[in-house]
C-alpha positions in Angstrom: -39.9 120.3 -209.5 -37.4 118.0 -207.4 -35.3 120.4 -205.4 -31.5 119.2 -204.7 -29.2 120.2 -202.0 -25.7 121.6 -203.6 -22.6 120.2 -202.3 -21.0 122.4 -199.7 -17.6 122.1 -198.6 -16.1 124.2 -195.4 -13.1 125.2 -193.6 -12.2 127.7 -191.1 -9.8 129.9 -189.4 -10.3 131.7 -186.0 -11.4 134.9 -187.8 -13.3 133.6 -190.7 -15.3 130.6 -192.0 -14.8 129.4 -195.7 -17.6 127.8 -197.8 -17.6 126.6 -201.6 -20.9 125.6 -203.2 -19.5 122.8 -205.7 -22.1 122.7 -208.3 -21.0 123.5 -212.1 -22.9 126.3 -213.9 -25.2 126.9 -211.0 -27.2 130.0 -211.7 -27.4 131.8 -208.5 -31.0 133.2 -207.9 -30.4 133.9 -204.0 -27.6 134.0 -201.8 -27.6 135.4 -198.4 -25.8 135.3 -195.1 -27.8 136.5 -192.1 -26.0 136.3 -188.7 -26.1 132.5 -188.1 -28.1 131.5 -191.3 -26.9 130.5 -194.5 -29.3 130.5 -197.7 -28.6 129.7 -201.3 -31.1 128.9 -204.3 -30.4 128.3 -208.1 -30.9 126.3 -210.9 -29.0 124.0 -213.2 -30.4 122.5 -216.4 -34.0 122.9 -215.4 -33.0 121.6 -211.6 -33.7 123.4 -208.6 -30.7 123.7 -206.2 -31.5 124.9 -202.5 -29.9 124.9 -199.0 -30.9 126.7 -195.9 -28.6 126.2 -192.9 -28.3 127.5 -189.4 -24.7 127.7 -188.6 -22.8 127.2 -185.6 -22.5 131.1 -184.5 -22.8 134.2 -186.2 -21.1 135.7 -189.1 -20.6 138.9 -190.6 -22.3 138.5 -193.8 -21.8 142.4 -195.0 -18.3 141.9 -195.0 -18.3 138.7 -197.1 -16.3 138.1 -200.0 -16.6 135.7 -203.0 -15.2 134.7 -206.2 -17.2 132.5 -208.6 -16.2 130.2 -211.8 -18.0 127.6 -213.8 -17.4 124.7 -211.3 -17.8 126.8 -207.8 -18.8 129.5 -206.1 -16.5 130.5 -203.2 -17.1 132.4 -199.8 -14.8 133.8 -197.3 -17.1 135.0 -194.3 -15.7 136.7 -191.2 -17.3 135.5 -187.7 -18.8 137.9 -185.4 -16.6 136.5 -182.7 -13.1 135.2 -183.4 -13.1 131.6 -182.1 -12.7 128.3 -183.4 -16.0 126.4 -184.1 -16.2 122.6 -183.1 -18.5 122.3 -186.5 -20.2 124.4 -189.1 -23.9 123.5 -188.2 -25.5 124.6 -185.0 -27.0 121.3 -184.4 -24.6 118.3 -184.1 -26.0 116.5 -186.8 -24.8 114.4 -190.1 -25.7 116.2 -193.2 -24.5 114.2 -196.4 -24.1 117.3 -198.6 -22.0 119.4 -196.0 -18.3 118.3 -196.2 -15.0 119.4 -194.8 -12.8 120.8 -197.3 -9.4 119.0 -196.6 -7.7 121.1 -199.1 -8.3 124.2 -197.1 -8.7 122.9 -193.6 -6.0 123.5 -190.3 -6.4 122.4 -187.1 -6.4 125.1 -184.7 -3.1 124.2 -183.2 -1.5 124.6 -186.6 -3.1 127.9 -187.0 -1.8 129.0 -184.1 1.8 127.7 -184.5 1.5 129.9 -188.0 0.7 132.7 -186.3 3.7 132.4 -183.8 6.1 132.0 -186.7 4.6 134.6 -189.2 3.8 131.8 -191.8 0.5 132.2 -192.7 -1.0 134.1 -190.1 -4.1 136.2 -189.9 -6.7 133.8 -191.0 -5.5 133.1 -194.6 -6.5 130.3 -196.7 -3.9 128.2 -198.4 -4.0 128.2 -202.2 -6.3 131.0 -202.6 -5.8 134.5 -204.2 -7.6 136.9 -202.3 -7.0 139.7 -204.7 -9.7 137.8 -207.0 -12.2 137.9 -204.4 -15.2 140.5 -204.8 -16.9 142.3 -202.3 -20.3 141.3 -201.3 -22.0 144.1 -199.3 -25.4 142.7 -197.7 -25.1 139.8 -200.4 -27.5 142.1 -202.6 -26.9 142.3 -206.1 -24.1 139.7 -205.8 -21.3 142.0 -206.5 -18.0 140.5 -207.6 -19.3 137.5 -209.1 -17.3 136.1 -212.0 -14.0 136.3 -210.1 -13.5 140.0 -211.0 -11.6 141.9 -208.5 -14.1 143.9 -206.0 -11.9 146.4 -204.5 -10.4 143.9 -202.0 -7.0 145.0 -200.8 -4.6 142.2 -199.6 -2.9 144.9 -197.4 -6.1 144.8 -195.3 -5.3 141.2 -194.3 -2.9 140.6 -191.5 -0.7 138.0 -192.9 1.6 137.6 -190.1 5.3 139.3 -189.8 5.9 141.3 -192.9 9.4 140.7 -192.2 9.3 137.0 -192.3 11.4 136.4 -195.4 13.2 133.3 -195.1 16.4 132.2 -197.0 15.6 129.0 -199.3 18.2 127.1 -197.7 16.9 127.7 -194.2 13.5 126.6 -195.5 14.9 123.0 -196.6 16.6 122.7 -193.4 13.0 123.1 -191.5 11.4 120.9 -193.9 14.2 118.3 -193.2 13.8 118.8 -189.4 10.0 118.2 -189.7 10.3 115.0 -191.8 12.4 113.8 -188.8 9.9 114.4 -186.2 8.2 111.2 -185.1 4.4 110.7 -186.1 2.2 111.0 -183.0 0.8 107.6 -181.8 -2.3 106.4 -183.7 -1.5 108.3 -186.7 -1.6 106.2 -190.0 1.0 106.6 -192.6 0.3 109.4 -194.8 -2.3 110.9 -192.7 -1.6 114.1 -190.5 -3.2 114.8 -187.3 -4.9 117.7 -188.7 -6.5 115.4 -191.2 -8.0 113.4 -188.5 -9.3 116.7 -186.5 -10.8 117.6 -189.7 -12.5 114.5 -190.2 -13.7 114.7 -186.9 -15.3 118.2 -187.7 -16.9 116.7 -190.8 -18.6 113.9 -188.7 -19.5 116.6 -185.9 
């Protein structure tokens, strides 16, 4: 049987790594995060999918959270050391089936700015409902699959300043001010510096 590699998308915040396994209707047989190694094995329509990658640094696999749908499996895994990774893999090499998730990506500077202002701080990923993520103690038995809540408490997340409610008109003014800021030299129209940095991480 020919073994295929699943498409893996990734993004990060200083405290966490986000992974998405992009294979529809994949039946998982094994999925583990152990220190700096991530492994996944499964089948779809009689075809085998497998990945075994060595990560840039160690993760806390026993504290992983996950949610699964028919289209993808999403994981949020705490880093052992809070730091910004220059790439996902330990070796600086290009892997065709591992790509940056530009929908979730943020530049390190953007993360720092959000933490300072109280918007989206604490390592959160935009567009993700953490209340739907199940626990995955030791990755054994795959608890939390199917998108059911697994005892994950949003109150446990440091999402920035709890008093950070802003008036809608002030938000509109902030947006207008941002639109007036001149784009840095070398930035293409419609492309942010964060997108360029994410592309660089993908190539790394």
